[in-house]
N, C-alpha and C positions, 0 to 999 in steps of 0.2 A: 204902255209901260206894263209889264207883267207885275202883278202884286204878289209878294212872297206869301202872304196868308192863303191867297187863292191857289197859288201853286201847291202849298203844303196840304191843303184839303183835297185837292185833286190827286195828289200823290197817295193819299189814304184810299180814295175811290179807285185809283188805278190798281192799287195792291189788291183791293177786293175783286176787281174785274179780272186781274190776271190770275188769282187764286180760283175764281170761279171758272175761269176758262180751263184751268187744269182739272178741276172736278168734273166739269161737263165734258171735257174732251175737246182738243184743239179744233179739230174739224167741225164738230157738232156746234162750237160756238161761232164759227164762221158761217154756218148755215143759218143760225139764228139771226146773225147780222144781216144776212141777205133779206129775210123776211121783214125785219124792222125796217131796212132801207126801202123796201117796196112800200110798206105802209107810210112810211115818212114822205117819200117822194109823191105818193097819192095825195097825201094832205096838202103838201106844198103846191102841186099842180092845181088842185081844186082851189086852194086859197088865192092863187095868183090869176088863173085864168077864168074862174067861175065867179068868185066872190070879190075879185079884184083887190085882194089883199096883197100888201107889199112884203112878201116873205121869199127869201132867195132859196133856190133849190139846193139845199144841202151845204152850202158854204158855211163853214164854221163861224167866221166872223159875222156874217150877215144874219145868220139864224139866231145868234145869241143864246139866250137861256131857254128858248121855246122849241128848239129844233129837234124833233124825233130822230132824224137822219143824223144830225150832227152829234148830239149828245148821248144818243143810245147806240144807233147803228155803227158810227164812227167814233164814238165816245168811250167813257170808261166802263160801260156795261159789255158791249160786244166789239168795240173797236178791234179790227184785226191786229193792230200795233200792240194791243193790251192783251185782250182775251186768247187771241189766236197765238200770238208770239209767246205769251205766258205759258199756254198749254204746251207748245212746242218745246219750250226750254224745260219744262217740267217732265215731258216724255224723254228728253235726252238725259236728263238727271236720273230719272227712274230706270232707264236702260243701263246707264253707267253703274248704278247701285245693284243691278241684278234683280229688280223687283218685279219685272214684267213677265218673262218666260212666255211670251204670246205665241210663238212658234207660227208665225204667219207668213213666213216666206222671205220677208226682207229682215233687215236689222231691226231690233225692237226700238231702237231710237228714232225710227221713221214711223212708227206706228201711231199716227196722229188720230186714229179711231178710238184709242184707249181712253176710258174715264177713269179718273183716280178718286172719285168720291171724296170722302173725308177720313179715310183710314190710313193714309200716309201723309201726315201733316208736313213732313219735310219736303215732300214733292209739292204739295200745295203751296207752301212758302215760297219755293223757288218759282213757281208760276207767278206769285204775287211780286216778287222782287223784279222780275223781268217784265211784268206789267207795268210797274213803275218806270223802269228804263225805257220801255216803249213810249210811255207818256212824255217823259222829259225830252228824249230825242226828237219826237214829233213836235213838241212845243218849241224846241230850239231852231229846228229847221223853219218852222213857220214864222218864228219871231224874226229871224234874220232874212226872211224872204227868199230862201233858196229856191231856184228854179226847178223844182222837182216835187213830185207828190210826196209830202212828208211822211204819210203813214206807210206807203210801200217802201220808202227809203229806210224807215226805222225798222221794218221787219227784216230787211236785208242786213242791217248792222246788228240787230238782235241775234240773227241766226250765226253770224260770224263770231259774235261775242259768246254766245253759249258754247260754241265748239272749243273756243280758246279756253274759257273758264273751266269747262268740265273735262278738258284733257283730250279732246277729239282732234284728229287731223283736220285742219281747216278745209282742204279741198279733197281729202282722201287720195288713195294711191290708185291710178288707173290700171286694170288688167286688160291687157290687149295692146293696141298700137297707139294709145293716147287717149286723151279725155273724151274725145268725140267718137271713139270706137265702141259701138254697143254690140258688136257681133258676139262677144262672149255671152251676152244675155240670150241671144238667138240661138246659140249653141248649147244654153242652159249649163254652162261651166259653174261648177261649185267650188268654193274656197272655205277654208277654216280660219275664223277670226276670234277675237275676244268678244263674247257675247254679253258681257257685262258681269260684274261681280267675280271677275277672274276665270269664268267658266269658258271653255271654247264652244264656237257655235259654227255650224255649216250654214252657209248662205250662198246666194247667187254671187258671181264675181262682179256683175253689173247689174244695177238695179234702177231701171228707168222710172222716172216719176209716175207716168201712167204707162203700164205695160203694152196697152194697145194704141198708143197714141204718141209715136215718136218719129214717123217717117216724114221727111221734109216736105214732100209734095202734098200729102194729105193735110198736114198742118197748114200749109200756106192757103190751100183751098178753104180749109175750115175757118182760118182767121179772116179771110176775105168775106165769106158768107156771113159769119156772125157780127163782123165789123160793119158790114153794110146795114144788117138789122139794127145794130146799135145806133148807126147814123140816122136810120129811119124813126127809131124810138125817140132820139133827141129832137129831130126835126119836127115831129108831130106832138111832142109833149113839153119840150123846153127843158127836160131833165137830163143832165149828164151822168147821173148815177142810177137811174131806174134800170137800164139794161144790165148794169153791174149786179144790182140787187137780184134781178131775175136769174142771172147766171149762178150767183152764189147759192141762192135758194134751191135751185135745181140739183145741187149736188146731194140733196137729201135722197135722190133716187139711187146714188151711188152706193149708199148704205144698204139698200135692199138687195143688191147684188152680192154683198160680201159674205162668204161663208168662213172657210178655214184659212185659205191662202190668198194673199194680195194678187197673186199672179193668176188666179182662177176665179174670175168674176162671171156672174150670170148676166149682168147688165154692163156692156161696155160702153157707156155714154161718154161723151167728150166733156172735158172741163174747160170753160171758156171765159171765166170772169176777167181775166188780163186782157183778152182780145176785146170784149164789149166795152170795158172801161176805157181802154186806149182808143178804140173806134169813136166812142162818144166825145172823149176829150179832144181828139184831133178835129172833129167836126166842129165843136164849140170854138176852138182856137181859130180855125179857118173861117169861120163866120164873122169873127170880129165882134160878136155880141157879148156883152158882159154876163157873167153868171147871174147877176141881179136882175138883169132885164131879159133873161132867156125865156120868153114866151114863144109859143108856136108862131104867132104873128109877127114878132120881131125877127126870129129866125128866118122865116119864109121871106121877109123883105130883104134880108141880107143875101141869101143864097138860094138857088133853086134846089128842089129836092134831089135831082140827079147828081148834083155836086155832093150833097151830103152822103148819098150812098157810096159814091166813088171814094171820097176822102175817108169815110169810115172803113170801107174795105181796105184801103191802103194802110191805115194805122192798125187795123185788126190784124192784117196779114203780117206786118212788121212785128207786132207784139208777139204773134204766134212763134215766129222764127226766133226772136230773142228769147222767149221762153223756153224753147227747145235747147237752144245754145246754153242757157243757164242751167237746164236740167242736166245736160251732159257734163258741164264743168263742176258744178257745185252740189249736185244731188246724187247722180248715179253712182258715183265712186265713193261718197262719203258715208257716215254712219248715222247721221241725224237728219231731220227735215230742214233743208234750206230751201225756202219756197220759191219755185221757179216762176210763177205768176207775179209775185211780188217784186222779183228782180226784173221781169219783163216790164212791168208798170213803171218802175223806178227809172229803167233806161229810157223808155219811150216818152215818159213825161219830161225827163231831162232834155231829150231832143226837142220836144215841143217848146219848153222854156227857151233853149238856145236859139231855135229857129224864130221865135217870137222876138227875142232880144235883138237879133241882128236884122229884123225886118222882113224876113221871108213869110212869116205868118202875120196877119194883122193884130193878133192878141195872143196871149198865152192861155186864155180860157181861165180855168181855176188854177193854173200854174202861174206863179209870179215870174216876173221878167226882171233882168238886172238893169 
């Protein structure tokens, strides 16, 4: 039973987390989450496999009040449903008000690199409000045992919500032959739209999430590769979240390549956190090992390494393809950041939950079953 007093206090913390995410910048807060998750999972692994402590690897319920991963990396401080989603909503609001004028090649509402500091308190407050919304949505999904990753699902709902509340078109208007057509981007077609504050703005007709990462064959290969690595990391450490943390932290490299235009990067690195999380989650579910008992020894006793690699590759590739489909439907033609990786994680973990519920998978891993 969830206590009202606890929820009220956590709402205050979530408001602070969402506001801080807006001030720090949505993407930067997510990168920090990656580093915290790496540290938290390292502590969990050491505690369980070296010292024999009974601490679960990142599960919010099992970690209780002492989990660095749960309470900081996935919690009120840097939890993506709070800090990242709050920062994303704040960016959309600032773009709508005409505060940004970043001239970065895409619509300003997608510029999640932007840091708002404390000079626009209305922007920061929007981040805080959406931080609270993210916390409450995640809590509700976890409380009812929805067979889906509650953090990813709440990020998806938050994106749709900020578009509706702030007056953006929910899916955008495709320019070309439909939502899946990215050829206008390849032809560098330019359109004129409302840039915020009532001022017209020229922008690309289609804006892929990652300008150098949208080809189906390359994404399938990338997803299989990093999914296999995620399966290997889970098999050898027992942590279903460590690979995700590594992928999230690696986005720091992306900042080094950004100059004036989002379409002109020096460092065209892949973004893979949805592939690694789904790869690890798929192997955890396939192994049948509970998250509380997921040590390397228990995982190795349940499945051989080659199966971990194959299953991880399959789920990683699937997540990559879902992420690209989401990118084309909800990001490329819209005006704000609707996160394709969160959408991919939500869809893939829902699939895991359904497959476990009907008995195709021996368990849902960290995803509840009906």
